[in-house]
C-alpha positions as CSV (number, residue, x, y, z in Angstrom):
1,M,0.0,0.0,0.0
2,N,1.5,3.3,-1.0
3,F,1.8,6.3,1.3
4,K,-0.9,8.4,-0.4
5,R,-3.5,5.6,-0.2
6,L,-2.7,4.9,3.4
7,F,-3.0,8.7,4.2
8,S,-6.4,8.8,2.5
9,I,-7.7,5.8,4.5
10,L,-6.5,7.3,7.8
11,L,-8.1,10.7,6.8
12,L,-11.5,9.1,6.0
13,T,-11.4,7.0,9.2
14,S,-10.6,10.1,11.3
15,T,-13.4,12.1,9.6
16,Y,-15.9,9.2,10.2
17,F,-15.1,9.1,13.9
18,T,-15.2,12.9,14.2
19,F,-18.8,13.0,12.8
20,A,-19.9,9.9,14.7
21,Q,-18.7,11.4,18.0
22,K,-21.6,12.2,20.4
23,E,-21.7,15.5,22.4
24,G,-21.4,14.7,26.0
25,Y,-19.0,13.5,28.7
26,W,-18.1,10.6,31.0
27,D,-19.3,11.8,34.4
28,K,-16.5,10.6,36.7
29,E,-17.8,12.7,39.6
30,R,-20.9,10.5,39.8
31,A,-19.3,7.2,38.8
32,T,-19.9,4.3,41.1
33,T,-17.0,2.2,42.5
34,K,-18.0,-0.2,45.2
35,E,-16.5,-3.3,46.7
36,I,-18.5,-5.9,48.5
37,L,-17.8,-9.3,50.1
38,V,-20.3,-12.0,49.3
39,S,-20.4,-15.2,51.3
40,A,-20.3,-18.6,49.6
41,G,-23.6,-19.3,47.8
42,D,-25.2,-16.0,49.0
43,R,-26.8,-13.1,47.1
44,S,-26.1,-9.4,47.6
45,I,-27.2,-6.2,45.9
46,I,-25.4,-2.9,45.2
47,K,-27.2,0.4,44.4
48,T,-25.3,2.7,42.1
49,E,-24.8,6.4,42.7
50,D,-27.8,8.5,41.4
51,L,-27.5,8.9,37.6
52,P,-27.2,12.6,36.5
53,V,-29.9,14.1,34.4
54,G,-29.2,13.5,30.7
55,T,-27.6,10.0,31.2
56,T,-28.1,8.1,27.9
57,E,-25.5,5.3,28.3
58,I,-23.7,3.5,31.1
59,V,-20.6,1.4,31.1
60,Y,-20.0,-1.0,33.9
61,R,-17.3,-3.4,34.9
62,I,-17.5,-6.3,37.3
63,T,-14.3,-7.9,38.7
64,L,-14.0,-10.7,41.2
65,L,-10.8,-10.6,43.2
66,D,-8.9,-13.1,45.2
67,K,-8.0,-12.1,48.8
68,N,-5.5,-9.2,48.9
69,Q,-5.8,-8.5,45.1
70,Q,-6.1,-4.8,44.1
71,M,-7.5,-3.3,40.9
72,A,-4.7,-2.5,38.4
73,N,-6.6,0.5,36.9
74,S,-10.0,2.1,37.3
75,L,-12.8,2.1,34.7
76,V,-12.8,5.9,34.8
77,S,-9.1,6.0,33.8
78,L,-9.7,3.7,30.9
79,L,-12.7,5.7,29.6
80,K,-10.6,8.8,29.4
81,A,-9.1,7.4,26.2
82,I,-12.6,6.9,24.6
83,P,-14.3,10.2,23.6
84,D,-17.8,8.8,23.6
85,P,-19.8,5.5,23.8
86,Y,-19.5,4.9,20.0
87,G,-16.1,3.3,20.4
88,I,-17.3,0.8,22.9
89,G,-20.4,-0.1,21.0
90,Q,-18.5,-1.6,18.0
91,G,-18.7,-5.3,18.8
92,S,-16.8,-7.1,21.5
93,A,-13.5,-5.2,21.0
94,G,-14.6,-2.3,23.2
95,A,-15.8,-4.5,26.0
96,V,-12.5,-6.5,26.0
97,F,-10.6,-3.2,26.2
98,L,-12.5,-2.3,29.3
99,M,-11.9,-5.7,31.0
100,S,-9.8,-5.7,34.1
101,K,-6.4,-7.2,33.5
102,I,-6.8,-9.2,36.7
103,S,-9.5,-11.4,38.4
104,G,-9.6,-14.2,40.8
105,D,-10.8,-17.8,40.4
106,D,-14.2,-17.1,41.9
107,Q,-17.3,-16.6,39.7
108,C,-20.7,-15.1,40.0
109,T,-23.9,-14.5,38.1
110,Y,-25.6,-11.1,38.2
111,S,-28.7,-9.2,37.2
112,L,-29.6,-5.5,36.7
113,F,-32.7,-3.9,38.2
114,T,-34.3,-0.4,38.1
115,T,-36.2,-0.6,41.5
116,N,-35.2,-1.4,45.0
117,E,-38.2,-3.6,45.4
118,N,-37.2,-5.9,42.5
119,A,-33.6,-6.0,43.7
120,K,-34.8,-7.0,47.2
121,K,-36.9,-9.8,45.7
122,Y,-33.8,-11.0,43.9
123,K,-31.8,-11.0,47.1
124,A,-34.4,-12.9,49.0
125,E,-35.7,-15.3,46.4
126,G,-33.3,-15.1,43.4
127,K,-36.2,-13.9,41.1
128,V,-34.9,-12.3,37.9
129,D,-38.3,-11.9,36.1
130,N,-38.2,-8.1,36.4
131,A,-34.5,-7.8,35.7
132,C,-33.4,-5.5,32.8
133,F,-30.4,-7.8,32.1
134,T,-29.2,-11.1,33.5
135,Q,-25.9,-12.8,33.2
136,S,-26.8,-16.4,33.8
137,E,-23.5,-17.9,33.0
138,P,-21.0,-17.5,35.8
139,V,-18.2,-15.1,35.1
140,S,-15.0,-13.9,36.9
141,K,-15.1,-10.6,35.2
142,D,-17.4,-8.7,32.8
143,A,-17.8,-5.3,31.1
144,K,-20.7,-3.9,29.1
145,R,-22.1,-0.8,27.6
146,I,-25.9,-0.3,27.9
147,S,-27.8,2.4,26.0
148,L,-30.7,3.7,28.1
149,D,-32.6,5.2,25.1
150,K,-32.6,1.9,23.2
151,N,-33.6,-0.3,26.1
152,S,-37.3,-0.9,26.8
153,C,-36.5,-1.5,30.5
154,L,-33.8,1.1,31.1
155,K,-35.1,4.5,30.1
156,Q,-33.5,8.0,30.0
157,N,-35.4,9.0,33.2
158,T,-33.9,6.1,35.2
159,T,-32.3,7.7,38.2
160,S,-30.7,4.7,39.9
161,L,-29.7,1.1,39.2
162,W,-29.3,-1.9,41.4
163,F,-26.9,-4.8,40.6
164,G,-27.7,-8.1,42.2
165,F,-24.9,-10.7,42.6
166,E,-25.0,-14.4,43.4
167,S,-21.8,-16.1,44.5
168,K,-20.9,-19.3,42.7
169,N,-18.2,-20.1,45.2
170,W,-19.5,-22.7,47.6
171,F,-16.7,-22.6,50.1
172,L,-15.2,-19.2,50.5
173,T,-16.3,-15.5,50.6
174,Q,-15.6,-13.7,47.4
175,K,-14.7,-10.0,46.8
176,I,-16.7,-8.3,44.0
177,V,-15.8,-4.8,42.6
178,L,-18.5,-3.0,40.7
179,E,-17.7,0.1,38.6
180,V,-20.4,2.1,36.8
181,V,-19.7,5.2,34.7
182,P,-22.6,7.3,33.2
183,W,-22.3,9.0,29.8
184,V,-24.2,12.4,30.0
185,D,-25.6,13.9,26.8
186,T,-24.8,17.6,27.0
187,K,-28.2,18.8,25.7
188,L,-30.3,16.4,27.7
189,N,-28.3,17.2,30.8
190,R,-30.3,20.5,30.9
191,G,-33.3,18.3,31.7
192,W,-35.2,18.8,28.5
193,N,-36.6,15.4,27.5
194,Q,-39.3,14.6,25.0
195,D,-42.2,14.8,27.5
196,N,-41.4,18.3,28.9
197,K,-40.5,19.6,25.4
198,N,-44.1,18.6,24.4
199,E,-45.4,20.3,27.5
200,I,-43.9,23.6,26.4
201,I,-45.1,23.2,22.8
202,S,-48.7,22.4,24.0
203,L,-48.8,25.5,26.2
204,C,-47.5,27.6,23.4
205,K,-50.2,26.4,21.0
206,T,-52.9,27.8,23.4
207,S,-51.3,31.3,23.3
208,T,-53.1,34.1,21.6
209,M,-50.3,34.6,19.0
210,A,-50.2,30.9,18.1
211,Q,-54.0,30.7,17.7
212,K,-53.9,33.4,15.1
213,M,-51.8,31.1,12.9
214,A,-52.9,28.2,10.6
215,N,-49.8,26.3,11.6
216,S,-47.9,27.4,14.7
217,D,-45.3,24.6,14.8
218,D,-42.3,26.7,13.7
219,F,-43.3,29.5,16.0
220,C,-43.7,27.2,19.1
221,V,-40.4,25.4,18.3
222,C,-38.7,28.8,18.2
223,I,-40.0,29.6,21.6
224,L,-39.0,26.2,23.0
225,N,-35.5,26.5,21.7
226,K,-35.1,29.9,23.3
227,I,-36.4,28.7,26.6
228,M,-34.1,25.6,26.5
229,K,-31.1,27.8,25.8
230,Q,-32.0,30.2,28.7
231,Y,-33.1,27.8,31.4
232,R,-32.5,24.3,32.6
233,Y,-35.9,22.5,32.9
234,D,-35.8,22.5,36.7
235,E,-35.0,26.2,36.7
236,F,-37.9,27.0,34.4
237,Q,-40.3,24.9,36.5
238,K,-39.4,27.0,39.6
239,L,-40.5,30.3,37.9
240,L,-43.7,31.8,39.1
241,A,-46.7,31.7,36.8
242,V,-46.4,35.4,36.0
243,E,-42.7,34.9,35.3
244,K,-43.4,32.1,32.9
245,T,-46.1,34.2,31.1
246,K,-43.5,37.0,30.7
247,V,-41.0,34.5,29.3
248,Y,-43.5,33.3,26.7
249,K,-44.5,36.8,25.8
250,D,-40.9,38.1,25.4
251,F,-39.7,35.1,23.4
252,G,-42.9,35.0,21.5
253,S,-42.3,38.6,20.3
254,V,-38.8,37.7,19.2
255,C,-40.0,34.6,17.3
256,Y,-42.9,36.4,15.8
257,N,-40.5,38.8,14.2
258,D,-38.1,36.2,13.0
259,A,-37.8,36.6,9.2
260,D,-38.8,33.1,8.1
261,I,-41.4,32.6,10.8
262,S,-42.8,36.0,10.2
263,K,-43.2,35.3,6.5
264,N,-45.1,32.1,7.2
265,I,-47.3,33.8,9.8
266,Y,-48.4,36.6,7.5
267,N,-48.9,34.2,4.6
268,D,-51.2,32.2,6.9
269,L,-53.1,35.4,7.7
270,R,-53.3,36.3,4.1
271,N,-54.6,32.9,3.1
272,Q,-57.1,32.8,5.9
273,A,-58.4,36.3,4.9
274,A,-58.7,35.2,1.2
275,A,-60.7,32.1,2.3
276,L,-63.0,34.2,4.4
277,I,-63.6,36.7,1.6
278,K,-64.5,33.9,-0.7
279,Q,-67.0,32.7,1.9
280,Q,-68.3,36.3,2.1
281,K,-67.3,36.5,5.8
282,Y,-65.9,40.0,5.3
283,N,-66.1,41.1,9.0
284,E,-63.9,38.1,9.9
285,A,-61.4,38.8,7.1
286,I,-60.8,42.5,8.0
287,P,-59.1,42.0,11.4
288,K,-56.6,39.5,9.8
289,L,-55.7,41.9,7.0
290,N,-55.5,44.7,9.6
291,T,-52.9,42.7,11.5
292,I,-50.7,42.4,8.4
293,I,-51.0,46.1,7.7
294,S,-50.5,47.4,11.2
295,D,-47.4,45.1,11.6
296,G,-45.9,46.7,8.5
297,K,-45.9,43.5,6.5
298,A,-48.5,44.3,3.9
299,A,-48.1,44.2,0.1
300,A,-50.3,46.2,-2.3
301,V,-52.6,43.2,-2.7
302,D,-53.4,43.2,1.0
303,Y,-54.6,46.8,0.8
304,S,-56.7,45.8,-2.2
305,S,-58.3,42.9,-0.2
306,I,-59.1,45.0,2.8
307,G,-60.5,47.8,0.6
308,Y,-62.7,45.2,-1.1
309,A,-63.9,43.8,2.3
310,Y,-64.7,47.4,3.5
311,I,-66.7,48.0,0.3
312,L,-68.9,45.0,0.9
313,T,-69.5,45.9,4.5
314,K,-70.5,49.4,3.3
315,Q,-67.5,51.2,5.0
316,Y,-66.6,53.3,2.0
317,A,-64.4,55.9,3.8
318,K,-62.2,53.2,5.2
319,A,-62.1,51.4,1.9
320,L,-60.9,54.6,0.2
321,K,-58.3,55.3,2.9
322,F,-56.7,51.8,2.6
323,L,-56.9,51.7,-1.2
324,L,-55.2,55.0,-1.6
325,E,-52.4,53.8,0.8
326,G,-52.0,50.7,-1.3
327,E,-51.9,52.7,-4.5
328,K,-48.8,54.5,-3.1
329,L,-47.1,51.1,-2.7
330,D,-47.7,49.9,-6.2
331,E,-49.1,52.2,-8.9
332,T,-49.4,49.2,-11.3
333,E,-51.7,47.0,-9.1
334,L,-54.9,46.9,-11.1
335,L,-57.0,45.2,-8.4
336,I,-56.5,48.4,-6.3
337,K,-57.4,50.6,-9.3
338,L,-60.6,48.6,-9.9
339,N,-61.6,48.7,-6.2
340,L,-60.9,52.5,-6.2
341,A,-63.3,52.8,-9.2
342,H,-65.9,50.8,-7.3
343,V,-65.6,53.0,-4.2
344,Y,-66.0,56.2,-6.3
345,L,-69.0,54.7,-8.2
346,I,-70.8,53.5,-5.1
347,D,-70.1,56.7,-3.2
348,N,-71.6,58.9,-5.9
349,N,-68.4,60.1,-7.6
350,Y,-69.3,58.8,-11.1
351,S,-66.9,61.0,-13.1
352,D,-63.8,59.8,-11.2
353,A,-65.0,56.2,-11.4
354,K,-65.8,56.4,-15.1
355,A,-62.3,57.6,-15.9
356,I,-60.6,54.6,-14.1
357,Y,-63.0,52.0,-15.6
358,K,-62.4,53.4,-19.1
359,K,-58.6,53.7,-18.7
360,Y,-57.9,50.1,-17.8
361,Q,-60.9,48.3,-19.6
362,D,-58.6,46.4,-22.0
363,Q,-56.2,45.1,-19.5
364,N,-56.2,42.0,-17.1
365,V,-56.3,42.4,-13.4
366,T,-54.6,39.0,-13.0
367,D,-52.9,36.5,-15.3
368,N,-56.1,35.0,-16.5
369,L,-58.9,37.4,-15.5
370,S,-59.8,40.5,-17.5
371,W,-60.7,43.9,-16.1
372,K,-64.1,43.7,-17.7
373,E,-64.9,40.2,-16.4
374,K,-63.8,41.1,-12.9
375,T,-66.0,44.2,-13.0
376,K,-69.1,42.2,-14.0
377,Q,-68.4,39.6,-11.3
378,D,-68.1,42.4,-8.7
379,F,-71.2,44.1,-9.8
380,I,-73.3,40.9,-9.4
381,L,-71.9,40.4,-5.9
382,F,-72.5,44.1,-5.0
383,E,-76.1,43.9,-6.1
384,K,-76.7,40.7,-4.0
385,A,-75.1,42.6,-1.0
386,G,-77.5,45.5,-1.4
387,L,-75.0,48.1,-2.5
388,P,-76.2,51.1,-4.6
389,S,-76.4,49.8,-8.2
390,K,-78.0,52.6,-10.2
391,D,-74.8,53.3,-12.2
392,F,-73.7,49.7,-12.8
393,E,-75.3,49.4,-16.2
394,K,-73.9,52.7,-17.4
395,I,-70.3,51.4,-16.6
396,L,-70.9,48.1,-18.4
397,K,-72.2,50.0,-21.5
398,L,-68.9,51.8,-21.6
399,Y,-67.2,48.5,-22.3
400,N,-69.4,48.0,-25.3
C-alpha cells in the first residue's frame, strides 16, 4: 500500500469518527466504585450512585478478586481514552478493552434492576423476572455498555440502578468490585426530555399569538429553543406563573418577528383572509388583514383585499383610505385601481369612477382574469349585497 493511499484511509477514518462522536462526557464525579464481600452461595445487591440528568448510556465493569488483590486501573481512567460510547459499541472489542487485567478464580452471576423492590426480591428469592439484564453464565469478570434510550426496561429518566450478585463459590467468601460510569448527553443534561418539550409546545399552542396562525409549529419550536437555551428544565419549573407568562411573551415577540417565521405567519393570515372573503365573511377577514397592515408586513394586494372587504361591509371611507395607501405602494396593481373605481362609483363620484373604468378596460387584473370580467363579477356580488347599483349598467355599457 503506497503512502498516499494509506493517508487517504486514515483521513477518512478520522473524519468518520469525528462526525460519529456524540456530544457529552463521562461523568467521573458520579461514577460508582463499590467493593463488597459475598459469602459462599449468597446473594447481595449494590445500588449505584444517582445517575445525572441526561444520562443516555452507562458502562459498567465487574471484577472478582482473590484475597488481597487490588485493581490495576480504574474504569474511569480507561474511559478517558474513549471520547464517547461509540467506540465501545462496535462489537466485543470495546468491552474487551475495558476488562480488568486481573481477576480471581471465583465466579458469580448477576442481574440488573431499576427498582429497590425488585432488587430485594432477587436477594431474598433469586427472582430475575423483572431484571433488565441477567448474566446467567458464571463469570469472573465482565464489562458492558448499555444504551438507556434503546432499552425498553432502562429509560432515560432512570435515576438509579441496582446490581444483584449471586456467588458461585460454595466454600469461600468472594470479593466483588462494581464500577459504573454514566455518559451524559450535553443537551439532555439540561433536563429537557421529550415529555417536557411537548409540555412547552402544547402550552405555546394555546397562546393568543399561536391561535392566530394556521400552523404554529415553527413559532412554538422557536419559543421552545429559546427557553431551553436560557433555562434548565428545573429552573424553568421554579418560575412563578407570572414569570413564565412574561418569558412566553418576550420570546414570542422575538420569534414572531423572525424573518422566516414572520413570512409564514403573514402568509397564513393572508390565506385565511382570502378564504373568508371567498365565503363572504368580510367582517372576519378584515381583522386578519388589519394585523398584516398594522405590523408593517402588507403588500399592495393586502390593501386591495381589505378595501374590497370594506366596500362589501359598506364602510366606504375606510375602503378609500386603505386603497389610496395601497396605490402608493404599487401604482401598477390593477386590483387596487378597480376597487378604487368601485368606491367612487358607489359613493356617488361617477366621473372619477368612469375615468378609471375606461382607462384600464382592455387590461387584465390577474394573469387570466380581464378587467371587464372582474367588473361584471363584482357588480353581481355588490347587487346581492344590497350596495347602490344605479350606475352599474352605465359602466358596463362603456365597455361595449
